[in-house]
N, C-alpha and C positions, 0 to 999 in steps of 0.2 A: 428789708431785703438788701442784698449786696449791691454795691454800686455796679453799674452796667459793665465797666471794664473788668472788674474782678469776677463777676458772674460769667462773662464771656471767656475769661481765662480758664475758669473751672470747666465750663462746657467744652471748650476746645481740648482740654486735658482729657476729659472723659471720651470724647470722640477719637482721640489718638490711641486709646487702649485697643490693641489688636485682638481679634478673636482668639480665644484660648487663654487669655490672660485677664488678670484683675489688678486693681489698685485699691488701696484703702482710702477712706475719707481723709485721713491724716496725710497720706501721700500727696493728695491734691491740694491741701491747704493745712499744713501742720499747726498753724496758729488758730484755725477756725474750722475744724472738721464738721461741726454742726451746721455751719454756713453752707458747706458742700451739700449736706442733706437737704437744706431748705431750697437751694438752687435746683437740685435734682427733682425735688417734689413737684416742681412746675415746669420741667424741661420739655423741649420739643420732642416729637416722636422719633427724630433721627438720632437722638442721643442714646447710646447703649448704657443706660443707667444701671442695668443689672450687673455690669462689670465693676461696680464699686461696692466694696464690702467693709464690714467692721474690722478693726485692727486684729481681732482674733480669728478672722475668717468667717464669722457668723453672718448670716443673711438677714436683711431687714424686711424682705418681702417673701420669706419662706418658700412655699411650693412654687409660686409663680417665678420667682427669681432663680430657684434651683433648676427649674425646667429650662429656662433660657440659658443658664450657664452650662448645663449638660449639653444642650444643642451647640454651644460654642466649643465644647471639648474641654471645659474646665474641670479638673478633678475635684471631687468632693469626698470628704471623709465619711466614715460610717455614721457619724452623728449629724451629717448634713452641713458641715462647714467646708469652706474652700480650703484645699491643701495649699496654703500660702507658700510653702517651700517649693512647690512645683509650679504654681500659677501666678505668683505675684511678679508683676513686671518691675524689674529693678530700676531705680533712679540713680543717676550719677551721684557719687558721694557729696553730701552737703547741699543737694538741690531738691527743690519741690516744684510743683507745677502751679501752685496758687499764687 
């Protein structure tokens, strides 16, 4: 598992994603997107894990995640992926959260 400071940064980054937006695993930690997934797998209930998607907008938790994203107002495509052009929260150039 990630060191505590890195895991906290990831969780804080996820908590900072506003309703209606998403980030990708790589947005949160470009060097270790799989680490983000491991941190989110055991995250506390107050973390909006559903706002983190794959780089192509695909969902990792299918119907459950899609329902939560729709409730947040996140646009999904006809094939059930997030419309990243509309919903991806931009990062300042050269920055990441992890």
